[in-house]
PAVOMI-232790 format. One line per 10 residues: their letters; for each residue x, y, z of N, C-alpha, C, O. Coordinates in steps of 0.2 Angstrom, whole numbers, plus 2048, in hexadecimal, padded with zeros to 3 digits. Layout:
// PAVOMI-232790
a = X/Y/Z/X/Y/Z/X/Y/Z/X/Y/Z; ...
END
This chain:
// PAVOMI-232790
mkkvlihsfl = 76C/716/842/76E/718/83B/76B/71F/83A/76F/724/837; 765/720/83C/762/726/83B/765/72C/83F/766/731/83D; 767/72A/845/76A/72F/849/771/731/846/773/737/847; 775/72D/844/77B/72E/840/77A/733/83A/77E/737/839; 775/731/836/774/735/831/772/73C/833/774/741/82F; 76E/73D/838/76C/744/83A/772/748/83D/773/74D/83B; 776/744/841/77C/747/843/781/74A/83E/784/74F/83E; 781/745/839/786/747/833/783/74D/82F/787/751/82D; 77C/74D/82E/779/753/82B/77A/759/82F/77C/75E/82C; 779/759/835/77A/75F/83A/782/761/839/783/767/839
llfvvafaac = 786/75C/83A/78D/75E/839/78F/762/833/792/767/832; 78C/75F/82D/78D/762/827/78A/769/826/78D/76D/823; 784/76A/829/781/770/829/785/775/82D/786/77B/82B; 788/773/833/78C/778/837/792/77A/833/794/780/833; 796/775/830/79C/776/82D/79B/77B/827/79E/780/826; 795/77A/823/794/77E/81D/792/785/820/794/78A/81C; 78E/786/825/78C/78C/827/792/790/82A/793/796/828; 797/78D/82D/79D/790/830/7A1/792/82A/7A5/797/82A; 7A2/78E/825/7A6/790/81F/7A4/796/81B/7A8/799/818; 79D/797/81C/79A/79D/818/79C/7A4/81C/79B/7A9/819
gggesteqap = 79F/7A3/822/7A0/7A9/825/79A/7AC/828/795/7A8/82A; 799/7B3/828/793/7B5/82B/794/7BB/82F/790/7BD/833; 79A/7BE/82F/79B/7C3/834/79E/7C9/830/79D/7CA/82A; 7A3/7CC/834/7A6/7D2/831/7AB/7D0/82C/7AE/7CA/82C; 7AD/7D4/827/7B2/7D3/823/7B8/7D8/825/7B7/7DE/826; 7BE/7D5/825/7C4/7DA/826/7C7/7DD/820/7CB/7E1/820; 7C4/7DB/81A/7C7/7DD/814/7C5/7E5/813/7BF/7E7/814; 7CA/7E9/811/7C9/7F0/810/7C6/7F1/80A/7C7/7EE/805; 7C2/7F7/809/7BF/7F9/803/7C5/7FB/7FF/7CA/7FE/801; 7C4/7FB/7F8/7C9/7FD/7F4/7CB/805/7F5/7C7/808/7F7
aeeqaavddg = 7D1/806/7F5/7D4/80D/7F6/7CF/812/7F3/7CE/818/7F6; 7CD/811/7ED/7C9/816/7E9/7C3/818/7ED/7C0/81D/7ED; 7C0/812/7F0/7BA/813/7F3/7BB/817/7FA/7B7/81A/7FC; 7C1/815/7FD/7C2/818/804/7C2/820/803/7C1/823/808; 7C4/822/7FD/7C5/829/7FC/7C0/82C/7F8/7C1/832/7F5; 7BA/829/7F8/7B5/82C/7F3/7B2/832/7F5/7AF/836/7F1; 7B3/834/7FC/7B1/83B/7FE/7B5/840/7FB/7BB/840/7FB; 7B1/845/7F8/7B4/84B/7F5/7B6/850/7FB/7B2/854/7FC; 7BB/84F/7FE/7BD/853/804/7C3/859/802/7C5/85C/806; 7C4/859/7FB/7C9/85E/7F9/7D0/85C/7F9/7D4/860/7F7
vrtinligtd = 7D1/856/7FB/7D8/853/7FC/7DA/850/7F5/7D6/84C/7F3; 7DF/852/7F2/7E1/84F/7EC/7E3/847/7EE/7E7/846/7F2; 7E1/843/7EA/7E2/83C/7EB/7E6/839/7E5/7E4/839/7E0; 7EB/835/7E7/7EF/831/7E3/7EE/82A/7E4/7EF/827/7E9; 7EC/826/7DF/7EB/81F/7DF/7F1/81B/7DC/7F2/81C/7D6; 7F4/818/7E1/7FA/814/7DF/7F8/80C/7DF/7F4/80A/7E3; 7FC/809/7DB/7FB/801/7DB/802/7FE/7DC/807/800/7D9; 803/7FA/7E1/809/7F6/7E2/809/7F0/7DE/804/7EC/7DE; 80E/7EF/7D9/80E/7E9/7D5/813/7E4/7D6/817/7E5/7DA; 812/7DE/7D3/817/7D8/7D4/81E/7DA/7D2/822/7D7/7D4
dlryaaegeq = 81E/7DE/7CD/825/7E0/7CA/828/7E6/7CE/82C/7E9/7CB; 826/7E7/7D4/829/7EC/7D9/829/7F3/7D6/82E/7F6/7D6; 823/7F5/7D4/822/7FC/7D2/81C/7FF/7D5/817/7FB/7D6; 81C/805/7D6/816/809/7D8/813/80B/7D1/817/80D/7CC; 80D/80A/7D0/80A/80B/7CA/803/80E/7CA/801/80F/7D0; 800/811/7C5/7FA/814/7C5/7F6/812/7BF/7F9/811/7B9; 7EF/813/7BF/7EB/812/7BA/7E9/819/7B7/7E7/81D/7BB; 7EA/81A/7B1/7E8/820/7AE/7ED/826/7B0/7F1/825/7B4; 7EB/82C/7AE/7EE/832/7B0/7EB/835/7B6/7E5/834/7B8; 7F0/837/7BB/7EE/83B/7C1/7F1/841/7C2/7F7/841/7C0
egvvtngttg = 7EE/846/7C4/7F1/84D/7C5/7F8/84C/7C9/7F7/849/7CF; 7FD/84F/7C7/803/84F/7CB/807/848/7CB/80C/848/7CF; 805/843/7C7/808/83D/7C8/80D/83C/7C1/80A/83C/7BC; 813/83B/7C2/818/83A/7BD/819/833/7BC/81B/82F/7C0; 818/831/7B5/819/82A/7B4/81E/829/7AE/81F/82E/7AB; 821/823/7AE/825/821/7A9/825/81A/7A7/828/816/7AC; 823/818/7A2/822/811/7A0/81C/80D/7A3/818/811/7A6; 81C/807/7A2/816/803/7A4/818/7FD/7A7/81E/7FA/7A6; 814/7FA/7AC/815/7F4/7AF/80E/7F0/7AE/809/7F2/7B1; 80D/7EC/7A9/807/7E9/7A7/802/7EE/7A5/804/7F2/7A0
efsiveaiea = 7FC/7EE/7A8/7F7/7F3/7A5/7F8/7FA/7A9/7F4/7FF/7A8; 7FD/7FB/7AD/7FE/801/7B1/804/805/7AF/808/803/7AC; 803/80C/7B1/809/810/7B0/80E/810/7B6/80B/810/7BC; 814/810/7B5/819/810/7BA/819/817/7BD/81B/81C/7B9; 819/818/7C4/819/81E/7C7/820/820/7C9/823/81C/7CD; 823/826/7C7/829/828/7C8/829/82D/7CE/82D/82D/7D2; 824/831/7CE/824/837/7D2/81D/83A/7D3/818/839/7CF; 81C/83D/7D9/816/841/7DA/818/848/7DB/81C/849/7DF; 815/84D/7D8/816/854/7D8/811/857/7DD/80B/855/7DC; 813/85B/7E1/80F/85E/7E6/811/865/7E8/817/867/7E8
apgeeirvnl = 80D/869/7EB/80E/870/7ED/810/86F/7F5/80D/86B/7F8; 814/874/7F7/816/874/7FE/80F/875/802/80B/879/800; 80E/871/807/808/872/80C/802/86F/809/7FD/86F/80C; 802/86C/803/7FC/869/800/7FA/863/804/7FF/85F/806; 7F4/861/804/7F2/85B/808/7F1/856/802/7ED/857/7FD; 7F3/850/803/7F3/84B/7FE/7F1/844/801/7F3/843/807; 7ED/840/7FE/7EB/83A/800/7EE/835/7FB/7ED/835/7F5; 7F2/830/7FE/7F4/82A/7F9/7F0/824/7FB/7F0/822/801; 7ED/821/7F6/7EA/81B/7F7/7EE/816/7F3/7F0/817/7EE; 7F0/810/7F7/7F4/80B/7F4/7F0/805/7F4/7ED/803/7F9
rtvsamppta = 7F0/801/7EF/7ED/7FB/7EE/7F2/7F6/7EB/7F6/7F8/7E6; 7F3/7F0/7EE/7F7/7EB/7EB/7F4/7E6/7E6/7EE/7E4/7E8; 7F7/7E5/7E1/7F5/7E0/7DC/7FA/7DB/7DB/7FF/7DD/7D8; 7F9/7D5/7DD/7FE/7D0/7DD/7FB/7C9/7DC/7F5/7C8/7DD; 7FF/7C5/7D9/7FD/7BE/7D8/801/7B9/7DD/800/7B3/7DD; 804/7BD/7E2/808/7B9/7E7/804/7BA/7EE/801/7BF/7EF; 806/7B5/7F3/803/7B6/7F9/807/7BC/7FD/80C/7BE/7FB; 803/7BF/802/806/7C5/805/80D/7C4/808/811/7C9/809; 80F/7BE/80A/815/7BC/80D/81B/7BD/808/821/7BE/80A; 819/7BC/802/81E/7BD/7FC/81E/7C4/7F9/823/7C6/7F6
mshnfvlvem = 818/7C7/7F9/817/7CD/7F5/812/7D2/7F9/80C/7D1/7F8; 814/7D7/7FC/810/7DC/7FF/813/7E3/7FE/819/7E3/7FD; 80F/7E8/7FE/812/7EF/7FD/80F/7F4/802/80A/7F3/805; 813/7F9/803/811/7FF/807/814/805/803/818/804/7FF; 812/80B/806/814/811/804/817/815/80A/813/816/80E; 81D/816/80A/821/81A/80F/824/820/80C/829/81F/809; 822/826/80E/825/82C/80C/82A/82E/812/827/82F/818; 830/830/810/835/832/816/837/839/815/836/83C/80F; 839/83C/81A/83C/843/81A/841/844/815/845/83F/814; 842/84A/812/848/84B/80E/84E/84B/812/84E/84D/818
gtdvdafare = 853/848/80F/85A/847/813/85A/841/817/860/83F/819; 855/83C/817/855/836/81A/85A/831/816/85A/831/810; 85E/82E/819/862/829/816/85E/823/814/85D/81E/818; 85B/823/80E/856/81E/80C/859/817/80B/855/812/80D; 85F/817/809/862/810/809/863/80D/810/861/807/811; 865/811/815/865/80E/81C/85E/80D/81E/85E/807/822; 859/811/81D/853/80F/81F/850/809/81C/84D/805/820; 851/808/816/84F/802/813/853/7FC/816/84F/7F6/817; 859/7FC/816/85D/7F7/819/85B/7F5/820/85A/7EF/822; 85A/7FA/824/858/7F8/82B/851/7F5/82C/84F/7F1/830
slsardtdyi = 84C/7F8/827/846/7F5/827/845/7EE/825/840/7EB/826; 84A/7EB/821/84A/7E4/81F/848/7DF/825/845/7DA/824; 84B/7E1/82B/84A/7DD/830/845/7DF/835/844/7DC/83B; 841/7E3/833/83B/7E6/838/835/7E3/836/830/7E7/835; 834/7DC/836/82E/7D9/834/828/7DB/839/823/7DB/836; 82A/7DB/83F/825/7DC/844/821/7E3/843/81C/7E4/846; 825/7E8/840/822/7EF/83F/821/7F0/838/822/7F6/835; 81E/7EB/834/81D/7EB/82D/823/7EE/829/822/7F2/824; 829/7EC/82B/82F/7ED/827/830/7F5/827/833/7F7/822; 82F/7F8/82D/831/7FF/82E/835/7FF/834/833/7FE/839
spnfedniia = 83C/801/833/840/801/838/83E/807/83D/83D/80C/83C; 83E/804/844/83C/809/849/841/80F/84A/83F/814/84C; 847/80E/847/84C/813/848/84B/819/843/84E/81E/844; 846/818/83E/845/81D/839/83E/820/83A/83C/823/835; 83A/81E/83F/833/820/840/833/827/83F/82E/82A/83C; 837/82B/842/837/832/842/838/835/83B/837/83B/83A; 83B/832/836/83C/834/830/836/833/82B/836/835/825; 831/830/82D/82B/82E/829/826/834/829/824/836/82E; 824/836/823/81F/83B/822/818/838/822/813/83A/825; 818/832/81E/811/82F/81D/813/828/81B/818/826/818
stamlgnges = 80E/823/81D/80F/81C/81B/808/818/81B/804/81A/81F; 808/813/817/802/80F/817/804/809/81B/80A/807/81D; 7FF/804/81C/800/7FE/81E/803/7F9/819/803/7FB/813; 806/7F4/81B/809/7EF/816/803/7EB/814/7FF/7E8/817; 802/7EB/80D/7FC/7E8/80A/7FE/7E2/805/802/7E2/801; 7FA/7DD/806/7FA/7D7/801/7F5/7D8/7FC/7F2/7DD/7FB; 7F5/7D3/7F7/7F0/7D4/7F1/7E9/7D5/7F3/7E6/7D2/7F7; 7E7/7DA/7EF/7E0/7DC/7F0/7DF/7E1/7F6/7D9/7E4/7F7; 7E4/7E2/7FA/7E3/7E7/800/7E5/7EE/7FE/7E8/7EF/7F9; 7E2/7F3/801/7E3/7FA/800/7E3/7FE/807/7E0/7FC/80C
dsvtftvpde = 7E7/803/806/7E7/808/80C/7E8/80F/80A/7EB/810/804; 7E6/814/80E/7E7/81B/80C/7EB/81E/811/7EA/81C/817; 7EF/823/810/7F2/828/814/7F1/82F/812/7F2/830/80C; 7EF/833/816/7EE/83A/814/7F4/83E/818/7F4/83D/81E; 7F7/843/815/7FC/846/818/7FD/84D/815/7FB/84F/80F; 800/852/819/802/858/816/809/858/813/80E/856/817; 809/85B/80D/810/85B/80A/815/860/80E/812/865/810; 81B/85E/80F/820/862/812/820/869/80F/81F/86A/809; 821/86E/813/822/875/810/829/876/80C/829/87B/808; 82E/872/80E/834/873/80B/834/870/804/833/86A/803
pgeytfictf = 835/874/7FF/836/871/7F8/83C/86D/7F7/841/86D/7FB; 83B/868/7F3/840/863/7F2/83D/85C/7F0/837/85B/7EF; 842/857/7F0/83F/850/7EE/840/84C/7F4/845/84B/7F8; 83A/849/7F6/839/844/7FB/838/83D/7F8/835/83C/7F3; 83B/838/7FC/83A/831/7F9/835/82D/7FC/834/82E/802; 831/829/7F8/82D/824/7FB/82F/81D/7F8/831/81D/7F2; 82E/818/7FD/831/812/7FB/82C/80D/7FE/827/80E/802; 82C/806/7FB/829/801/7FE/82E/7FD/803/834/7FC/800; 82D/7FC/809/832/7F9/80D/831/7F1/80E/835/7EE/812; 82D/7EE/80A/82D/7E7/80A/834/7E4/808/837/7E7/803
pghyaggmvg = 837/7DF/80B/83E/7DD/809/83F/7DC/801/83B/7D9/7FE; 844/7E0/7FF/846/7E0/7F8/843/7E4/7F3/845/7E5/7EE; 83D/7E7/7F6/83A/7EC/7F1/83D/7F2/7EF/83D/7F4/7EA; 840/7F6/7F4/844/7FC/7F3/84A/7FA/7EE/84B/7FE/7EA; 84D/7F5/7F0/853/7F3/7EC/851/7F1/7E5/855/7F2/7E0; 84B/7EF/7E4/848/7ED/7DE/845/7F2/7DA/843/7F1/7D4; 845/7F8/7DD/843/7FE/7D9/83C/801/7DB/839/805/7D7; 839/7FF/7E1/832/801/7E3/834/807/7E7/833/807/7ED; 835/80D/7E3/836/813/7E6/834/819/7E2/833/818/7DC; 832/81F/7E4/830/824/7E1/832/82B/7E4/835/82A/7EA
klivq = 830/830/7E1/832/837/7E4/82B/83B/7E5/827/83B/7E1; 82B/83F/7EB/826/844/7EC/82A/84A/7EA/82E/84C/7EE; 828/84E/7E5/82C/854/7E3/827/85A/7E5/822/85B/7E3; 82A/85D/7EA/827/863/7ED/829/869/7EA/82F/86B/7EA; 825/86D/7E6/827/873/7E3/821/878/7E3/822/87E/7E0
END
């Protein structure tokens, strides 16, 4: 009986120790912390929401908003100068599991058929819903992010003035309105 009790206690101890973890964490730091370095790059902090919108907390230089989604402002556009370097931090805030609600930020070249890109990307699950046929049209993109995850991308704004489109390629999000413009002027 004593031997069974000792083995049971050891098993309980091993299971409890394993459940606590004790190694590396794969969770990324919030996007705001990732860009805490003052390197002279203008940083835009975006939030992907459950109602399929890019949003922002508070006012940010060059970010055009219109309306609200919960406690956040809905982002319509980002204004930038030709050749400017910009960092976009994206964080997903969601009450759903990543298989049902994830977000990314994908900025495409001016003149890209965004409808065709979004349509083809619907079936590109293995490449984070980015169609390989349009890879050459992408200026910048983040990873696909579930709740609480964040990622950053730094890029140089194109030299050609005009409107460039950014979208979320998760299935249904572009059609649902998760789209914005990079206005280069």
